[in-house]
C-alpha positions, 0 to 999 in steps of 0.5 A: 219894425212890427211891434207886438200889440202890448209894446204898440199900446205902451208906445202909442198911450204915451203919445197923448200924455201932457208930459209928452206934449211938453217934450215934443213942443220943444221940436215943432217946426214949420211945415214945408208943405204949405207956403205963406201966400200974399192973401195972408194965409198959406197954400199947399205946395206940390207934394205928389205921391201915392198912398193906401188910405180909408176913404176921405170924409166927403166920400165916407158917409158912415163915419160922419159922426166920428169926422164931425167930431174931428172938425170940431176939435180942429176948429177949436185948435184954430181958434185957441192956438196962436194965430196962424200957428196950425194951418188946417187941412180941408175936413173933406180930406180927413182920412186914415193912412193905412200904408205910406207908399211913395212921395215927393222926390222919390216919387218924381224920380220913379214916375219918370219911367213911363210904366211906373204907374201901371206897375204900381197899380198892378203890384197893389192890386196883387198886395190886396188879392194876397191878403183877401186870400189869407183871411176871412175878413168880412168885418170893419176894423174899428178904431177909437180916438185916444187923443191929440198927438204932436208930430214935429210938423204937424197935429193929428188925433191918435187912433187905437185898433179896437182890440188885438185882432184888429191890430193883427189884421191891419199888420198883416194887410201892411206886410202884404204891401211891404213884403211885395217884391214887385213894390220893393223893386219900384222903390217902395218900402216901410219907412215908419212904424205903424201910428194910426192917426188922422192929421187936423193941420200942419205947423205954420207960423210958430211964435218965437215966444210960444207958450208951451205950457198954454200949448199943452193945456189946450191940447189936453183939455181938447182931449175931453172930446173923445171921452164917450168914445162909442159914438166916436169910433172910426169903422174902416170898411175898405182901404183904397189906393190913392194919388195926391198932388198935395196934402189937401186932396186924395183921389182914385180912378174907378178901376184902381184897387180897393180892399174890402175889410 
């Protein structure tokens, strides 16, 4: 599934174009990860699993400027889109997913084995160790925002590694995870091409008569938030194994694996 840097750039660059928005808005769907509640809003449903992510904003003070801009973008989306169309995730939970691991029914099935989680943490620790032994490291990976991207059930800000070297480093790190035979034995495998992003919210009440032109124009105009990119970079100093029970909170224990970039 790995792509060359140029193929990757060409693919993700199209994701934030107005023409792409027009195409993708025809296929958006209500997310099953949030359920309507009698209070008028939507509450998260159980969706447990494990992932490897950068620390969420609440624990990453060095990225405050970057995440504050994302929060502003999220607030404007909520205000400008049709009421209830996007269910915002808590800004404290903003993060970059480095490698999806296991979730929902696959996690529920695997976790029936009493030693599954111990084996998972041990295997991830080995992957982190292998990566650190194969690279000099010492520098954070820098990401620049490209613009908003429309996914079938969510809205996110798409990110680009600062340069080809950063891209190659993150691919090497992902390979250390997905080519780990112990993880494969636990049912963990790569299922998606790498499209780095920070999710802002999930689709909720999609109007049957949605004005797609207005929707796409709103997204394109909000992309202007990223034009002075230098002050809006995300610097990833490390990645961590995290557990989640739903799409609003990602947590870890002090002795769980951490990788220093």
